[in-house]
VEXLO-323834 format. One record per residue (C-alpha): residue number from 0; residue in three letters; x, y, z. Coordinates in nm, 4 decimals, always signed. Layout:
residues N
+-----+------+----------+----------+----------+
!  nr ! rest !       xx !       yy !       zz !
+-----+------+----------+----------+----------+
! NUM !  ALA !        X !        Y !        Z !
...
+-----+------+----------+----------+----------+
This chain:
residues 197
+-----+------+----------+----------+----------+
!  nr ! rest !       xx !       yy !       zz !
+-----+------+----------+----------+----------+
!   0 !  MET !  +1.7146 !  -1.0644 !  -0.0730 !
!   1 !  ALA !  +1.3407 !  -1.1180 !  -0.0426 !
!   2 !  ARG !  +1.1134 !  -0.8545 !  -0.1946 !
!   3 !  MET !  +0.8093 !  -0.7592 !  +0.0120 !
!   4 !  LYS !  +0.4729 !  -0.7430 !  -0.1657 !
!   5 !  PHE !  +0.1042 !  -0.6884 !  -0.0856 !
!   6 !  TYR !  -0.1802 !  -0.8959 !  -0.2235 !
!   7 !  CYS !  -0.5532 !  -0.8598 !  -0.1620 !
!   8 !  ASP !  -0.7564 !  -1.1707 !  -0.2410 !
!   9 !  GLU !  -1.0712 !  -1.0302 !  -0.4022 !
!  10 !  GLU !  -1.2493 !  -1.3594 !  -0.3332 !
!  11 !  ARG !  -1.2067 !  -1.3030 !  +0.0422 !
!  12 !  CYS !  -1.2386 !  -0.9252 !  +0.0820 !
!  13 !  ILE !  -1.5767 !  -0.8395 !  +0.2371 !
!  14 !  GLU !  -1.5412 !  -0.4593 !  +0.2154 !
!  15 !  CYS !  -1.5390 !  -0.4183 !  +0.5947 !
!  16 !  GLU !  -1.2838 !  -0.1309 !  +0.5769 !
!  17 !  GLY !  -1.0995 !  -0.2776 !  +0.8795 !
!  18 !  CYS !  -0.7658 !  -0.2346 !  +0.6994 !
!  19 !  THR !  -0.8395 !  +0.1319 !  +0.6253 !
!  20 !  VAL !  -0.9406 !  +0.2156 !  +0.9819 !
!  21 !  ALA !  -0.6482 !  +0.0203 !  +1.1337 !
!  22 !  CYS !  -0.4004 !  +0.2062 !  +0.9131 !
!  23 !  GLU !  -0.5476 !  +0.5471 !  +0.9944 !
!  24 !  GLU !  -0.5454 !  +0.4739 !  +1.3685 !
!  25 !  ALA !  -0.2015 !  +0.3111 !  +1.3822 !
!  26 !  HIS !  -0.0341 !  +0.6011 !  +1.2031 !
!  27 !  GLU !  -0.2527 !  +0.8810 !  +1.3433 !
!  28 !  LEU !  -0.3235 !  +1.0128 !  +0.9936 !
!  29 !  PRO !  -0.4794 !  +1.3562 !  +0.9484 !
!  30 !  VAL !  -0.8390 !  +1.3854 !  +0.8281 !
!  31 !  GLY !  -0.8577 !  +1.3443 !  +0.4504 !
!  32 !  ILE !  -0.5508 !  +1.1188 !  +0.4230 !
!  33 !  SER !  -0.6155 !  +0.7506 !  +0.3630 !
!  34 !  ARG !  -0.3109 !  +0.5372 !  +0.2850 !
!  35 !  ARG !  -0.5335 !  +0.2371 !  +0.2124 !
!  36 !  LYS !  -0.8816 !  +0.2274 !  +0.0585 !
!  37 !  VAL !  -1.1262 !  -0.0456 !  -0.0341 !
!  38 !  VAL !  -1.2554 !  -0.0245 !  -0.3899 !
!  39 !  THR !  -1.5584 !  -0.2189 !  -0.5153 !
!  40 !  ILE !  -1.5504 !  -0.3122 !  -0.8814 !
!  41 !  ASN !  -1.8684 !  -0.3830 !  -1.0820 !
!  42 !  GLU !  -2.0745 !  -0.2547 !  -0.7895 !
!  43 !  GLY !  -2.4375 !  -0.3634 !  -0.8093 !
!  44 !  MET !  -2.3749 !  -0.6226 !  -1.0820 !
!  45 !  GLU !  -2.4866 !  -0.9515 !  -0.9308 !
!  46 !  GLY !  -2.2213 !  -1.2230 !  -0.9560 !
!  47 !  LYS !  -1.9581 !  -0.9837 !  -1.0951 !
!  48 !  GLU !  -1.9056 !  -0.7555 !  -0.7953 !
!  49 !  PHE !  -1.5843 !  -0.7814 !  -0.5934 !
!  50 !  SER !  -1.3881 !  -0.5623 !  -0.3553 !
!  51 !  VAL !  -1.0156 !  -0.5119 !  -0.3244 !
!  52 !  SER !  -0.8063 !  -0.3230 !  -0.0699 !
!  53 !  VAL !  -0.5708 !  -0.0842 !  -0.2499 !
!  54 !  ALA !  -0.2665 !  +0.1086 !  -0.1299 !
!  55 !  CYS !  +0.0845 !  +0.1613 !  -0.2571 !
!  56 !  MET !  +0.1779 !  -0.1681 !  -0.4199 !
!  57 !  HIS !  +0.5523 !  -0.1048 !  -0.3681 !
!  58 !  CYS !  +0.6171 !  -0.1594 !  -0.7378 !
!  59 !  THR !  +0.9367 !  -0.3227 !  -0.8564 !
!  60 !  ASP !  +0.9918 !  -0.0408 !  -1.1060 !
!  61 !  ALA !  +0.8072 !  +0.2350 !  -0.9162 !
!  62 !  PRO !  +0.6796 !  +0.5096 !  -1.1515 !
!  63 !  CYS !  +0.6536 !  +0.7551 !  -0.8587 !
!  64 !  GLU !  +1.0280 !  +0.7254 !  -0.8020 !
!  65 !  GLN !  +1.1004 !  +0.7855 !  -1.1692 !
!  66 !  VAL !  +0.9024 !  +1.1103 !  -1.2013 !
!  67 !  CYS !  +0.9892 !  +1.2780 !  -0.8699 !
!  68 !  PRO !  +1.1939 !  +1.5913 !  -0.9501 !
!  69 !  VAL !  +1.3547 !  +1.6037 !  -0.6040 !
!  70 !  ASP !  +1.4258 !  +1.2294 !  -0.5615 !
!  71 !  CYS !  +1.2279 !  +1.1946 !  -0.2398 !
!  72 !  PHE !  +1.1432 !  +0.8282 !  -0.3173 !
!  73 !  TYR !  +1.3791 !  +0.5381 !  -0.2596 !
!  74 !  ILE !  +1.3420 !  +0.1611 !  -0.2815 !
!  75 !  ARG !  +1.4860 !  -0.0438 !  +0.0023 !
!  76 !  ALA !  +1.6736 !  -0.3686 !  -0.0625 !
!  77 !  ASP !  +1.3598 !  -0.5606 !  +0.0409 !
!  78 !  GLY !  +1.1512 !  -0.3820 !  -0.2256 !
!  79 !  ILE !  +0.9592 !  -0.1438 !  +0.0024 !
!  80 !  VAL !  +0.9130 !  +0.1957 !  -0.1650 !
!  81 !  LEU !  +0.9609 !  +0.4743 !  +0.0895 !
!  82 !  TYR !  +0.9881 !  +0.8517 !  +0.0682 !
!  83 !  ASP !  +1.1424 !  +1.1457 !  +0.2520 !
!  84 !  LYS !  +0.8791 !  +1.3983 !  +0.3650 !
!  85 !  GLU !  +1.1481 !  +1.6597 !  +0.4186 !
!  86 !  LYS !  +1.2455 !  +1.6473 !  +0.0496 !
!  87 !  CYS !  +0.8927 !  +1.6398 !  -0.0972 !
!  88 !  ILE !  +0.7780 !  +1.9675 !  -0.2538 !
!  89 !  GLY !  +0.4160 !  +1.8583 !  -0.3106 !
!  90 !  CYS !  +0.4282 !  +1.8873 !  -0.6911 !
!  91 !  GLY !  +0.1932 !  +1.5903 !  -0.7438 !
!  92 !  TYR !  +0.3882 !  +1.4209 !  -1.0254 !
!  93 !  CYS !  +0.3903 !  +1.0964 !  -0.8254 !
!  94 !  LEU !  +0.0102 !  +1.0990 !  -0.8022 !
!  95 !  TYR !  -0.0245 !  +1.1271 !  -1.1802 !
!  96 !  ALA !  +0.2346 !  +0.8527 !  -1.2388 !
!  97 !  CYS !  +0.0926 !  +0.6018 !  -0.9899 !
!  98 !  PRO !  -0.1528 !  +0.3539 !  -1.1494 !
!  99 !  PHE !  -0.3051 !  +0.2858 !  -0.8046 !
! 100 !  GLY !  -0.3606 !  +0.6450 !  -0.6872 !
! 101 !  ALA !  -0.1523 !  +0.5762 !  -0.3753 !
! 102 !  PRO !  +0.0054 !  +0.9188 !  -0.3096 !
! 103 !  GLN !  -0.2207 !  +1.1377 !  -0.0956 !
! 104 !  PHE !  -0.1971 !  +1.5128 !  -0.0386 !
! 105 !  PRO !  -0.3471 !  +1.6944 !  +0.2590 !
! 106 !  ARG !  -0.5485 !  +2.0070 !  +0.1810 !
! 107 !  ASP !  -0.4660 !  +2.3027 !  +0.4024 !
! 108 !  GLY !  -0.6127 !  +2.6501 !  +0.4312 !
! 109 !  ALA !  -0.9149 !  +2.8183 !  +0.2792 !
! 110 !  PHE !  -0.8061 !  +2.7514 !  -0.0775 !
! 111 !  GLY !  -0.6972 !  +2.3908 !  -0.0273 !
! 112 !  THR !  -0.3259 !  +2.4378 !  -0.0921 !
! 113 !  ARG !  -0.1573 !  +2.1042 !  -0.1383 !
! 114 !  GLY !  +0.0808 !  +1.9897 !  +0.1347 !
! 115 !  VAL !  +0.3546 !  +1.7275 !  +0.1431 !
! 116 !  MET !  +0.2700 !  +1.3855 !  -0.0038 !
! 117 !  ASP !  +0.1799 !  +1.0875 !  +0.2149 !
! 118 !  LYS !  +0.1488 !  +0.7206 !  +0.1131 !
! 119 !  CYS !  +0.1612 !  +0.3673 !  +0.2472 !
! 120 !  THR !  +0.5021 !  +0.2788 !  +0.3901 !
! 121 !  MET !  +0.4123 !  -0.0890 !  +0.4465 !
! 122 !  CYS !  +0.4584 !  +0.0072 !  +0.8134 !
! 123 !  ALA !  +0.8350 !  +0.0400 !  +0.7527 !
! 124 !  GLY !  +0.8836 !  +0.4007 !  +0.8673 !
! 125 !  GLY !  +1.1033 !  +0.6415 !  +0.6767 !
! 126 !  PRO !  +1.4633 !  +0.7631 !  +0.6405 !
! 127 !  GLU !  +1.4938 !  +0.8747 !  +1.0044 !
! 128 !  GLU !  +1.6498 !  +0.6603 !  +1.2759 !
! 129 !  THR !  +1.4447 !  +0.3422 !  +1.3243 !
! 130 !  ASN !  +1.1724 !  +0.3782 !  +1.5894 !
! 131 !  SER !  +1.2786 !  +0.7333 !  +1.6738 !
! 132 !  ILE !  +1.0202 !  +0.9892 !  +1.7857 !
! 133 !  LYS !  +1.0723 !  +1.1843 !  +1.4609 !
! 134 !  GLU !  +1.0126 !  +0.8744 !  +1.2472 !
! 135 !  ARG !  +0.6955 !  +0.7968 !  +1.4417 !
! 136 !  GLU !  +0.5627 !  +1.1536 !  +1.4011 !
! 137 !  LEU !  +0.6345 !  +1.1723 !  +1.0267 !
! 138 !  TYR !  +0.5634 !  +0.8177 !  +0.9076 !
! 139 !  GLY !  +0.3792 !  +0.6309 !  +1.1830 !
! 140 !  GLN !  +0.4574 !  +0.2902 !  +1.3295 !
! 141 !  ASN !  +0.7576 !  +0.0920 !  +1.2066 !
! 142 !  ARG !  +0.6142 !  -0.2570 !  +1.2478 !
! 143 !  ILE !  +0.8535 !  -0.4144 !  +0.9941 !
! 144 !  ALA !  +1.1536 !  -0.3239 !  +1.2159 !
! 145 !  GLU !  +0.9732 !  -0.4939 !  +1.5064 !
! 146 !  GLY !  +0.9297 !  -0.8124 !  +1.3001 !
! 147 !  LYS !  +0.5531 !  -0.7641 !  +1.2610 !
! 148 !  VAL !  +0.3323 !  -0.7508 !  +0.9529 !
! 149 !  PRO !  +0.1746 !  -0.4173 !  +0.8527 !
! 150 !  MET !  -0.1280 !  -0.3187 !  +1.0614 !
! 151 !  CYS !  -0.3726 !  -0.3547 !  +0.7694 !
! 152 !  ALA !  -0.2796 !  -0.7205 !  +0.7159 !
! 153 !  ALA !  -0.2721 !  -0.7905 !  +1.0901 !
! 154 !  VAL !  -0.6370 !  -0.6885 !  +1.1360 !
! 155 !  CYS !  -0.7827 !  -0.8393 !  +0.8171 !
! 156 !  ALA !  -1.0611 !  -1.0637 !  +0.9488 !
! 157 !  THR !  -1.0797 !  -1.2856 !  +0.6396 !
! 158 !  ASN !  -0.7044 !  -1.2944 !  +0.5670 !
! 159 !  ALA !  -0.7789 !  -1.1374 !  +0.2301 !
! 160 !  LEU !  -0.4873 !  -0.8974 !  +0.2691 !
! 161 !  ILE !  -0.1536 !  -1.0738 !  +0.2825 !
! 162 !  VAL !  +0.1961 !  -0.9326 !  +0.2816 !
! 163 !  GLY !  +0.5407 !  -1.0838 !  +0.2741 !
! 164 !  ASP !  +0.8127 !  -1.2082 !  +0.0448 !
! 165 !  GLU !  +0.6875 !  -1.2165 !  -0.3144 !
! 166 !  GLU !  +0.7553 !  -1.5904 !  -0.3430 !
! 167 !  GLU !  +0.5554 !  -1.6650 !  -0.0257 !
! 168 !  VAL !  +0.2681 !  -1.4391 !  -0.1322 !
! 169 !  SER !  +0.2650 !  -1.6056 !  -0.4749 !
! 170 !  ALA !  +0.2605 !  -1.9529 !  -0.3165 !
! 171 !  ILE !  -0.0323 !  -1.8575 !  -0.0898 !
! 172 !  TYR !  -0.2223 !  -1.7204 !  -0.3908 !
! 173 !  ARG !  -0.1612 !  -2.0382 !  -0.5950 !
! 174 !  LYS !  -0.2683 !  -2.2600 !  -0.3044 !
! 175 !  ARG !  -0.5901 !  -2.0616 !  -0.2547 !
! 176 !  VAL !  -0.6801 !  -2.0678 !  -0.6232 !
! 177 !  MET !  -0.6100 !  -2.4402 !  -0.6574 !
! 178 !  SER !  -0.8266 !  -2.5130 !  -0.3528 !
! 179 !  ARG !  -1.1168 !  -2.3339 !  -0.5251 !
! 180 !  GLY !  -1.0968 !  -2.5906 !  -0.8044 !
! 181 !  LYS !  -1.0575 !  -2.3363 !  -1.0846 !
! 182 !  GLY !  -0.6832 !  -2.3670 !  -1.1393 !
! 183 !  VAL !  -0.4503 !  -2.0719 !  -1.1785 !
! 184 !  ILE !  -0.6032 !  -1.8695 !  -1.4607 !
! 185 !  GLY !  -0.3760 !  -1.5657 !  -1.4487 !
! 186 !  SER !  -0.2044 !  -1.3347 !  -1.2099 !
! 187 !  PRO !  -0.3860 !  -1.1650 !  -0.9206 !
! 188 !  TYR !  -0.5705 !  -0.8373 !  -0.9747 !
! 189 !  GLY !  -0.3175 !  -0.5536 !  -1.0217 !
! 190 !  TRP !  -0.0147 !  -0.7835 !  -0.9956 !
! 191 !  SER !  +0.1090 !  -0.7417 !  -1.3533 !
! 192 !  THR !  +0.0819 !  -0.3630 !  -1.3319 !
! 193 !  ALA !  +0.2816 !  -0.3329 !  -1.0100 !
! 194 !  TYR !  +0.5348 !  -0.6132 !  -1.0302 !
! 195 !  LYS !  +0.7323 !  -0.6510 !  -1.3481 !
! 196 !  GLY !  +1.0139 !  -0.8958 !  -1.3875 !
+-----+------+----------+----------+----------+
């Protein structure tokens, strides 16, 4: 079975934050929760600055799944890492284990008590019945079940953010790099950390 993966082409990302806003709107996320964020590396260094859109990378060997004491994470056959909000106890182990800082925790009350974890679902919903009202309320849109790409990739104006089968994503990356005339130097930014094997 195909394994779904994200890739953000740092040569194309223009830091417009369209992916971030689209995700927040599509899933009606509470204030303070951002499943996707744009990070600029080497900011202010002329010629070395680049931006990359970061969210859960749906790792092959997901560290969040390994450290969760209540087993709220699960990896679907297509490689999408999902979680069960009704099992999560908000301990934060997943946040410390994730190399991308994907798990988010809402802050409630006067003292900022941590709530149940939230993260990118690659627009694939959760453990509830597909496209049910409960799934929509807890996890947002289930665009994968509808045969659509995640909202962030759908609105990316420069096609920097691509998602799909890992072989297809890899082929697109190779084609883009070869067309730049530099040849394939290494793997894309963050690829080796998220996808082992």
